[in-house]
mmCIF file of the N, C-alpha and C atoms, coordinates in Angstrom:
data_MODEL
# 
_entry.id   MODEL 
# 
loop_
_atom_site.group_PDB 
_atom_site.id 
_atom_site.type_symbol 
_atom_site.label_atom_id 
_atom_site.label_alt_id 
_atom_site.label_comp_id 
_atom_site.label_asym_id 
_atom_site.label_entity_id 
_atom_site.label_seq_id 
_atom_site.pdbx_PDB_ins_code 
_atom_site.Cartn_x 
_atom_site.Cartn_y 
_atom_site.Cartn_z 
_atom_site.occupancy 
_atom_site.B_iso_or_equiv 
_atom_site.pdbx_formal_charge 
_atom_site.auth_seq_id 
_atom_site.auth_comp_id 
_atom_site.auth_asym_id 
_atom_site.auth_atom_id 
_atom_site.pdbx_PDB_model_num 
ATOM 1   N N  . ALA A 1 1  ? -56.110 70.783 -20.700 1.00 0.00 ? 1  ALA A N  1 
ATOM 2   C CA . ALA A 1 1  ? -55.018 70.240 -21.536 1.00 0.00 ? 1  ALA A CA 1 
ATOM 3   C C  . ALA A 1 1  ? -54.421 71.332 -22.420 1.00 0.00 ? 1  ALA A C  1 
ATOM 4   N N  . ARG A 1 2  ? -55.270 72.140 -22.974 1.00 0.00 ? 2  ARG A N  1 
ATOM 5   C CA . ARG A 1 2  ? -54.740 73.235 -23.840 1.00 0.00 ? 2  ARG A CA 1 
ATOM 6   C C  . ARG A 1 2  ? -53.879 74.172 -23.073 1.00 0.00 ? 2  ARG A C  1 
ATOM 7   N N  . ALA A 1 3  ? -54.320 74.440 -21.855 1.00 0.00 ? 3  ALA A N  1 
ATOM 8   C CA . ALA A 1 3  ? -53.480 75.339 -21.020 1.00 0.00 ? 3  ALA A CA 1 
ATOM 9   C C  . ALA A 1 3  ? -52.113 74.702 -20.742 1.00 0.00 ? 3  ALA A C  1 
ATOM 10  N N  . ASP A 1 4  ? -52.165 73.469 -20.465 1.00 0.00 ? 4  ASP A N  1 
ATOM 11  C CA . ASP A 1 4  ? -50.882 72.720 -20.273 1.00 0.00 ? 4  ASP A CA 1 
ATOM 12  C C  . ASP A 1 4  ? -49.947 72.805 -21.476 1.00 0.00 ? 4  ASP A C  1 
ATOM 13  N N  . ILE A 1 5  ? -50.563 72.595 -22.621 1.00 0.00 ? 5  ILE A N  1 
ATOM 14  C CA . ILE A 1 5  ? -49.771 72.649 -23.894 1.00 0.00 ? 5  ILE A CA 1 
ATOM 15  C C  . ILE A 1 5  ? -49.198 74.028 -24.071 1.00 0.00 ? 5  ILE A C  1 
ATOM 16  N N  . ALA A 1 6  ? -50.016 75.061 -23.899 1.00 0.00 ? 6  ALA A N  1 
ATOM 17  C CA . ALA A 1 6  ? -49.522 76.454 -24.015 1.00 0.00 ? 6  ALA A CA 1 
ATOM 18  C C  . ALA A 1 6  ? -48.434 76.670 -22.995 1.00 0.00 ? 6  ALA A C  1 
ATOM 19  N N  . SER A 1 7  ? -48.656 76.239 -21.777 1.00 0.00 ? 7  SER A N  1 
ATOM 20  C CA . SER A 1 7  ? -47.653 76.445 -20.731 1.00 0.00 ? 7  SER A CA 1 
ATOM 21  C C  . SER A 1 7  ? -46.348 75.739 -21.112 1.00 0.00 ? 7  SER A C  1 
ATOM 22  N N  . ASN A 1 8  ? -46.400 74.571 -21.603 1.00 0.00 ? 8  ASN A N  1 
ATOM 23  C CA . ASN A 1 8  ? -45.276 73.767 -21.960 1.00 0.00 ? 8  ASN A CA 1 
ATOM 24  C C  . ASN A 1 8  ? -44.533 74.396 -23.114 1.00 0.00 ? 8  ASN A C  1 
ATOM 25  N N  . LYS A 1 9  ? -45.319 74.969 -24.124 1.00 0.00 ? 9  LYS A N  1 
ATOM 26  C CA . LYS A 1 9  ? -44.677 75.646 -25.233 1.00 0.00 ? 9  LYS A CA 1 
ATOM 27  C C  . LYS A 1 9  ? -43.906 76.901 -24.756 1.00 0.00 ? 9  LYS A C  1 
ATOM 28  N N  . LEU A 1 10 ? -44.500 77.635 -23.829 1.00 0.00 ? 10 LEU A N  1 
ATOM 29  C CA . LEU A 1 10 ? -43.829 78.799 -23.286 1.00 0.00 ? 10 LEU A CA 1 
ATOM 30  C C  . LEU A 1 10 ? -42.518 78.406 -22.538 1.00 0.00 ? 10 LEU A C  1 
ATOM 31  N N  . LYS A 1 11 ? -42.612 77.322 -21.752 1.00 0.00 ? 11 LYS A N  1 
ATOM 32  C CA . LYS A 1 11 ? -41.462 76.828 -21.040 1.00 0.00 ? 11 LYS A CA 1 
ATOM 33  C C  . LYS A 1 11 ? -40.370 76.388 -22.005 1.00 0.00 ? 11 LYS A C  1 
ATOM 34  N N  . LEU A 1 12 ? -40.752 75.709 -23.110 1.00 0.00 ? 12 LEU A N  1 
ATOM 35  C CA . LEU A 1 12 ? -39.817 75.249 -24.071 1.00 0.00 ? 12 LEU A CA 1 
ATOM 36  C C  . LEU A 1 12 ? -39.146 76.430 -24.808 1.00 0.00 ? 12 LEU A C  1 
ATOM 37  N N  . ALA A 1 13 ? -39.937 77.470 -25.107 1.00 0.00 ? 13 ALA A N  1 
ATOM 38  C CA . ALA A 1 13 ? -39.321 78.676 -25.707 1.00 0.00 ? 13 ALA A CA 1 
ATOM 39  C C  . ALA A 1 13 ? -38.362 79.332 -24.679 1.00 0.00 ? 13 ALA A C  1 
ATOM 40  N N  . THR A 1 14 ? -38.723 79.420 -23.456 1.00 0.00 ? 14 THR A N  1 
ATOM 41  C CA . THR A 1 14 ? -37.859 79.980 -22.458 1.00 0.00 ? 14 THR A CA 1 
ATOM 42  C C  . THR A 1 14 ? -36.550 79.206 -22.333 1.00 0.00 ? 14 THR A C  1 
ATOM 43  N N  . ILE A 1 15 ? -36.669 77.933 -22.288 1.00 0.00 ? 15 ILE A N  1 
ATOM 44  C CA . ILE A 1 15 ? -35.473 77.049 -22.211 1.00 0.00 ? 15 ILE A CA 1 
ATOM 45  C C  . ILE A 1 15 ? -34.615 77.265 -23.463 1.00 0.00 ? 15 ILE A C  1 
ATOM 46  N N  . GLY A 1 16 ? -35.223 77.318 -24.631 1.00 0.00 ? 16 GLY A N  1 
ATOM 47  C CA . GLY A 1 16 ? -34.434 77.561 -25.890 1.00 0.00 ? 16 GLY A CA 1 
ATOM 48  C C  . GLY A 1 16 ? -33.703 78.832 -25.844 1.00 0.00 ? 16 GLY A C  1 
ATOM 49  N N  . ASN A 1 17 ? -34.363 79.930 -25.320 1.00 0.00 ? 17 ASN A N  1 
ATOM 50  C CA . ASN A 1 17 ? -33.703 81.238 -25.231 1.00 0.00 ? 17 ASN A CA 1 
ATOM 51  C C  . ASN A 1 17 ? -32.519 81.159 -24.229 1.00 0.00 ? 17 ASN A C  1 
ATOM 52  N N  . GLU A 1 18 ? -32.799 80.503 -23.138 1.00 0.00 ? 18 GLU A N  1 
ATOM 53  C CA . GLU A 1 18 ? -31.720 80.360 -22.124 1.00 0.00 ? 18 GLU A CA 1 
ATOM 54  C C  . GLU A 1 18 ? -30.513 79.529 -22.634 1.00 0.00 ? 18 GLU A C  1 
ATOM 55  N N  . ARG A 1 19 ? -30.827 78.533 -23.428 1.00 0.00 ? 19 ARG A N  1 
ATOM 56  C CA . ARG A 1 19 ? -29.757 77.705 -24.061 1.00 0.00 ? 19 ARG A CA 1 
ATOM 57  C C  . ARG A 1 19 ? -28.923 78.567 -25.021 1.00 0.00 ? 19 ARG A C  1 
ATOM 58  N N  . GLU A 1 20 ? -29.581 79.379 -25.744 1.00 0.00 ? 20 GLU A N  1 
ATOM 59  C CA . GLU A 1 20 ? -28.859 80.284 -26.700 1.00 0.00 ? 20 GLU A CA 1 
ATOM 60  C C  . GLU A 1 20 ? -27.957 81.288 -25.954 1.00 0.00 ? 20 GLU A C  1 
ATOM 61  N N  . ARG A 1 21 ? -28.550 81.847 -24.891 1.00 0.00 ? 21 ARG A N  1 
ATOM 62  C CA . ARG A 1 21 ? -27.792 82.799 -24.068 1.00 0.00 ? 21 ARG A CA 1 
ATOM 63  C C  . ARG A 1 21 ? -26.549 82.110 -23.455 1.00 0.00 ? 21 ARG A C  1 
ATOM 64  N N  . LEU A 1 22 ? -26.740 80.888 -22.886 1.00 0.00 ? 22 LEU A N  1 
ATOM 65  C CA . LEU A 1 22 ? -25.591 80.162 -22.298 1.00 0.00 ? 22 LEU A CA 1 
ATOM 66  C C  . LEU A 1 22 ? -24.573 79.825 -23.372 1.00 0.00 ? 22 LEU A C  1 
ATOM 67  N N  . GLN A 1 23 ? -25.051 79.405 -24.517 1.00 0.00 ? 23 GLN A N  1 
ATOM 68  C CA . GLN A 1 23 ? -24.098 79.102 -25.628 1.00 0.00 ? 23 GLN A CA 1 
ATOM 69  C C  . GLN A 1 23 ? -23.244 80.305 -26.021 1.00 0.00 ? 23 GLN A C  1 
ATOM 70  N N  . HIS A 1 24 ? -23.939 81.443 -26.045 1.00 0.00 ? 24 HIS A N  1 
ATOM 71  C CA . HIS A 1 24 ? -23.246 82.694 -26.394 1.00 0.00 ? 24 HIS A CA 1 
ATOM 72  C C  . HIS A 1 24 ? -22.171 83.045 -25.266 1.00 0.00 ? 24 HIS A C  1 
ATOM 73  N N  . ASP A 1 25 ? -22.593 82.866 -24.011 1.00 0.00 ? 25 ASP A N  1 
ATOM 74  C CA . ASP A 1 25 ? -21.658 83.098 -22.873 1.00 0.00 ? 25 ASP A CA 1 
ATOM 75  C C  . ASP A 1 25 ? -20.456 82.122 -22.977 1.00 0.00 ? 25 ASP A C  1 
ATOM 76  N N  . ILE A 1 26 ? -20.741 80.824 -23.314 1.00 0.00 ? 26 ILE A N  1 
ATOM 77  C CA . ILE A 1 26 ? -19.627 79.908 -23.409 1.00 0.00 ? 26 ILE A CA 1 
ATOM 78  C C  . ILE A 1 26 ? -18.654 80.306 -24.537 1.00 0.00 ? 26 ILE A C  1 
ATOM 79  N N  . GLU A 1 27 ? -19.178 80.704 -25.636 1.00 0.00 ? 27 GLU A N  1 
ATOM 80  C CA . GLU A 1 27 ? -18.301 81.129 -26.796 1.00 0.00 ? 27 GLU A CA 1 
ATOM 81  C C  . GLU A 1 27 ? -17.488 82.297 -26.360 1.00 0.00 ? 27 GLU A C  1 
ATOM 82  N N  . ARG A 1 28 ? -18.103 83.331 -25.711 1.00 0.00 ? 28 ARG A N  1 
ATOM 83  C CA . ARG A 1 28 ? -17.451 84.541 -25.266 1.00 0.00 ? 28 ARG A CA 1 
ATOM 84  C C  . ARG A 1 28 ? -16.323 84.172 -24.232 1.00 0.00 ? 28 ARG A C  1 
ATOM 85  N N  . LEU A 1 29 ? -16.628 83.311 -23.331 1.00 0.00 ? 29 LEU A N  1 
ATOM 86  C CA . LEU A 1 29 ? -15.670 82.906 -22.346 1.00 0.00 ? 29 LEU A CA 1 
ATOM 87  C C  . LEU A 1 29 ? -14.496 82.145 -22.957 1.00 0.00 ? 29 LEU A C  1 
ATOM 88  N N  . ASN A 1 30 ? -14.767 81.298 -23.909 1.00 0.00 ? 30 ASN A N  1 
ATOM 89  C CA . ASN A 1 30 ? -13.719 80.590 -24.596 1.00 0.00 ? 30 ASN A CA 1 
ATOM 90  C C  . ASN A 1 30 ? -12.782 81.505 -25.390 1.00 0.00 ? 30 ASN A C  1 
ATOM 91  N N  . THR A 1 31 ? -13.368 82.541 -25.951 1.00 0.00 ? 31 THR A N  1 
ATOM 92  C CA . THR A 1 31 ? -12.613 83.560 -26.704 1.00 0.00 ? 31 THR A CA 1 
ATOM 93  C C  . THR A 1 31 ? -11.701 84.300 -25.752 1.00 0.00 ? 31 THR A C  1 
ATOM 94  N N  . GLU A 1 32 ? -12.315 84.704 -24.596 1.00 0.00 ? 32 GLU A N  1 
ATOM 95  C CA . GLU A 1 32 ? -11.521 85.445 -23.591 1.00 0.00 ? 32 GLU A CA 1 
ATOM 96  C C  . GLU A 1 32 ? -10.421 84.567 -23.033 1.00 0.00 ? 32 GLU A C  1 
ATOM 97  N N  . PHE A 1 33 ? -10.695 83.283 -22.843 1.00 0.00 ? 33 PHE A N  1 
ATOM 98  C CA . PHE A 1 33 ? -9.688  82.381 -22.291 1.00 0.00 ? 33 PHE A CA 1 
ATOM 99  C C  . PHE A 1 33 ? -8.561  82.178 -23.301 1.00 0.00 ? 33 PHE A C  1 
ATOM 100 N N  . ASP A 1 34 ? -8.861  81.992 -24.575 1.00 0.00 ? 34 ASP A N  1 
ATOM 101 C CA . ASP A 1 34 ? -7.843  81.920 -25.614 1.00 0.00 ? 34 ASP A CA 1 
ATOM 102 C C  . ASP A 1 34 ? -6.975  83.161 -25.663 1.00 0.00 ? 34 ASP A C  1 
ATOM 103 N N  . GLN A 1 35 ? -7.589  84.314 -25.560 1.00 0.00 ? 35 GLN A N  1 
ATOM 104 C CA . GLN A 1 35 ? -6.854  85.586 -25.626 1.00 0.00 ? 35 GLN A CA 1 
ATOM 105 C C  . GLN A 1 35 ? -5.936  85.692 -24.401 1.00 0.00 ? 35 GLN A C  1 
ATOM 106 N N  . ALA A 1 36 ? -6.458  85.310 -23.230 1.00 0.00 ? 36 ALA A N  1 
ATOM 107 C CA . ALA A 1 36 ? -5.614  85.347 -22.009 1.00 0.00 ? 36 ALA A CA 1 
ATOM 108 C C  . ALA A 1 36 ? -4.427  84.404 -22.083 1.00 0.00 ? 36 ALA A C  1 
ATOM 109 N N  . ARG A 1 37 ? -4.680  83.217 -22.654 1.00 0.00 ? 37 ARG A N  1 
ATOM 110 C CA . ARG A 1 37 ? -3.621  82.239 -22.791 1.00 0.00 ? 37 ARG A CA 1 
ATOM 111 C C  . ARG A 1 37 ? -2.547  82.771 -23.776 1.00 0.00 ? 37 ARG A C  1 
ATOM 112 N N  . LEU A 1 38 ? -2.960  83.378 -24.849 1.00 0.00 ? 38 LEU A N  1 
ATOM 113 C CA . LEU A 1 38 ? -2.023  83.942 -25.803 1.00 0.00 ? 38 LEU A CA 1 
ATOM 114 C C  . LEU A 1 38 ? -1.198  85.049 -25.155 1.00 0.00 ? 38 LEU A C  1 
ATOM 115 N N  . GLU A 1 39 ? -1.874  85.964 -24.390 1.00 0.00 ? 39 GLU A N  1 
ATOM 116 C CA . GLU A 1 39 ? -1.117  87.040 -23.717 1.00 0.00 ? 39 GLU A CA 1 
ATOM 117 C C  . GLU A 1 39 ? -0.179  86.500 -22.749 1.00 0.00 ? 39 GLU A C  1 
ATOM 118 N N  . GLU A 1 40 ? -0.512  85.414 -22.007 1.00 0.00 ? 40 GLU A N  1 
ATOM 119 C CA . GLU A 1 40 ? 0.373   84.882 -21.067 1.00 0.00 ? 40 GLU A CA 1 
ATOM 120 C C  . GLU A 1 40 ? 1.611   84.222 -21.745 1.00 0.00 ? 40 GLU A C  1 
ATOM 121 N N  . LYS A 1 41 ? 1.353   83.579 -22.876 1.00 0.00 ? 41 LYS A N  1 
ATOM 122 C CA . LYS A 1 41 ? 2.502   83.023 -23.656 1.00 0.00 ? 41 LYS A CA 1 
ATOM 123 C C  . LYS A 1 41 ? 3.411   84.117 -24.143 1.00 0.00 ? 41 LYS A C  1 
ATOM 124 N N  . LEU A 1 42 ? 2.873   85.229 -24.597 1.00 0.00 ? 42 LEU A N  1 
ATOM 125 C CA . LEU A 1 42 ? 3.708   86.305 -25.009 1.00 0.00 ? 42 LEU A CA 1 
ATOM 126 C C  . LEU A 1 42 ? 4.544   86.898 -23.848 1.00 0.00 ? 42 LEU A C  1 
ATOM 127 N N  . ARG A 1 43 ? 3.901   87.002 -22.676 1.00 0.00 ? 43 ARG A N  1 
ATOM 128 C CA . ARG A 1 43 ? 4.661   87.464 -21.497 1.00 0.00 ? 43 ARG A CA 1 
ATOM 129 C C  . ARG A 1 43 ? 5.738   86.491 -21.113 1.00 0.00 ? 43 ARG A C  1 
ATOM 130 N N  . GLU A 1 44 ? 5.448   85.151 -21.179 1.00 0.00 ? 44 GLU A N  1 
ATOM 131 C CA . GLU A 1 44 ? 6.431   84.168 -20.875 1.00 0.00 ? 44 GLU A CA 1 
ATOM 132 C C  . GLU A 1 44 ? 7.604   84.191 -21.867 1.00 0.00 ? 44 GLU A C  1 
ATOM 133 N N  . ASP A 1 45 ? 7.284   84.338 -23.126 1.00 0.00 ? 45 ASP A N  1 
ATOM 134 C CA . ASP A 1 45 ? 8.312   84.435 -24.147 1.00 0.00 ? 45 ASP A CA 1 
ATOM 135 C C  . ASP A 1 45 ? 9.259   85.653 -23.895 1.00 0.00 ? 45 ASP A C  1 
ATOM 136 N N  . HIS A 1 46 ? 8.649   86.747 -23.466 1.00 0.00 ? 46 HIS A N  1 
ATOM 137 C CA . HIS A 1 46 ? 9.351   87.972 -23.220 1.00 0.00 ? 46 HIS A CA 1 
ATOM 138 C C  . HIS A 1 46 ? 10.264  87.811 -22.034 1.00 0.00 ? 46 HIS A C  1 
ATOM 139 N N  . ARG A 1 47 ? 9.761   87.163 -20.947 1.00 0.00 ? 47 ARG A N  1 
ATOM 140 C CA . ARG A 1 47 ? 10.546  86.867 -19.762 1.00 0.00 ? 47 ARG A CA 1 
ATOM 141 C C  . ARG A 1 47 ? 11.684  86.017 -20.106 1.00 0.00 ? 47 ARG A C  1 
ATOM 142 N N  . LYS A 1 48 ? 11.473  85.007 -20.947 1.00 0.00 ? 48 LYS A N  1 
ATOM 143 C CA . LYS A 1 48 ? 12.563  84.104 -21.360 1.00 0.00 ? 48 LYS A CA 1 
ATOM 144 C C  . LYS A 1 48 ? 13.607  84.823 -22.116 1.00 0.00 ? 48 LYS A C  1 
ATOM 145 N N  . GLN A 1 49 ? 13.258  85.760 -23.058 1.00 0.00 ? 49 GLN A N  1 
ATOM 146 C CA . GLN A 1 49 ? 14.256  86.491 -23.795 1.00 0.00 ? 49 GLN A CA 1 
ATOM 147 C C  . GLN A 1 49 ? 15.027  87.384 -22.824 1.00 0.00 ? 49 GLN A C  1 
ATOM 148 N N  . GLU A 1 50 ? 14.356  88.028 -21.811 1.00 0.00 ? 50 GLU A N  1 
ATOM 149 C CA . GLU A 1 50 ? 15.101  88.808 -20.875 1.00 0.00 ? 50 GLU A CA 1 
ATOM 150 C C  . GLU A 1 50 ? 16.092  88.013 -20.067 1.00 0.00 ? 50 GLU A C  1 
ATOM 151 N N  . LEU A 1 51 ? 15.623  86.817 -19.629 1.00 0.00 ? 51 LEU A N  1 
ATOM 152 C CA . LEU A 1 51 ? 16.500  85.897 -18.911 1.00 0.00 ? 51 LEU A CA 1 
ATOM 153 C C  . LEU A 1 51 ? 17.673  85.478 -19.700 1.00 0.00 ? 51 LEU A C  1 
ATOM 154 N N  . ASP A 1 52 ? 17.449  85.171 -20.981 1.00 0.00 ? 52 ASP A N  1 
ATOM 155 C CA . ASP A 1 52 ? 18.505  84.746 -21.869 1.00 0.00 ? 52 ASP A CA 1 
ATOM 156 C C  . ASP A 1 52 ? 19.551  85.894 -22.002 1.00 0.00 ? 52 ASP A C  1 
ATOM 157 N N  . ALA A 1 53 ? 19.087  87.084 -22.152 1.00 0.00 ? 53 ALA A N  1 
ATOM 158 C CA . ALA A 1 53 ? 19.933  88.258 -22.297 1.00 0.00 ? 53 ALA A CA 1 
ATOM 159 C C  . ALA A 1 53 ? 20.779  88.493 -21.040 1.00 0.00 ? 53 ALA A C  1 
ATOM 160 N N  . LEU A 1 54 ? 20.144  88.365 -19.906 1.00 0.00 ? 54 LEU A N  1 
ATOM 161 C CA . LEU A 1 54 ? 20.865  88.522 -18.626 1.00 0.00 ? 54 LEU A CA 1 
ATOM 162 C C  . LEU A 1 54 ? 21.924  87.418 -18.461 1.00 0.00 ? 54 LEU A C  1 
ATOM 163 N N  . GLN A 1 55 ? 21.590  86.177 -18.833 1.00 0.00 ? 55 GLN A N  1 
ATOM 164 C CA . GLN A 1 55 ? 22.521  85.066 -18.701 1.00 0.00 ? 55 GLN A CA 1 
ATOM 165 C C  . GLN A 1 55 ? 23.720  85.276 -19.646 1.00 0.00 ? 55 GLN A C  1 
ATOM 166 N N  . ALA A 1 56 ? 23.441  85.799 -20.847 1.00 0.00 ? 56 ALA A N  1 
ATOM 167 C CA . ALA A 1 56 ? 24.563  86.068 -21.805 1.00 0.00 ? 56 ALA A CA 1 
ATOM 168 C C  . ALA A 1 56 ? 25.498  87.135 -21.213 1.00 0.00 ? 56 ALA A C  1 
ATOM 169 N N  . ILE A 1 57 ? 24.889  88.129 -20.560 1.00 0.00 ? 57 ILE A N  1 
ATOM 170 C CA . ILE A 1 57 ? 25.721  89.187 -20.000 1.00 0.00 ? 57 ILE A CA 1 
ATOM 171 C C  . ILE A 1 57 ? 26.575  88.612 -18.768 1.00 0.00 ? 57 ILE A C  1 
ATOM 172 N N  . ALA A 1 58 ? 25.875  87.756 -18.006 1.00 0.00 ? 58 ALA A N  1 
ATOM 173 C CA . ALA A 1 58 ? 26.572  87.195 -16.836 1.00 0.00 ? 58 ALA A CA 1 
ATOM 174 C C  . ALA A 1 58 ? 27.651  86.278 -17.158 1.00 0.00 ? 58 ALA A C  1 
ATOM 175 N N  . THR A 1 59 ? 27.626  85.621 -18.322 1.00 0.00 ? 59 THR A N  1 
ATOM 176 C CA . THR A 1 59 ? 28.678  84.671 -18.706 1.00 0.00 ? 59 THR A CA 1 
ATOM 177 C C  . THR A 1 59 ? 29.798  85.276 -19.486 1.00 0.00 ? 59 THR A C  1 
ATOM 178 N N  . LYS A 1 60 ? 29.728  86.565 -19.720 1.00 0.00 ? 60 LYS A N  1 
ATOM 179 C CA . LYS A 1 60 ? 30.796  87.237 -20.469 1.00 0.00 ? 60 LYS A CA 1 
ATOM 180 C C  . LYS A 1 60 ? 32.085  87.350 -19.628 1.00 0.00 ? 60 LYS A C  1 
# 
């Protein structure tokens, strides 16, 4: 029984460490996703400005 308890404590510690690692990975990926979304919005805004400028030239 003591061996089972010790084994279960070790498993629990391992699971806790794995959970922390996964949580860290999730936070990192969320940050990367937010950054990529911001960069894509900036590119889209820039494309829209270029398109507006070209349309202004074309309608002169």
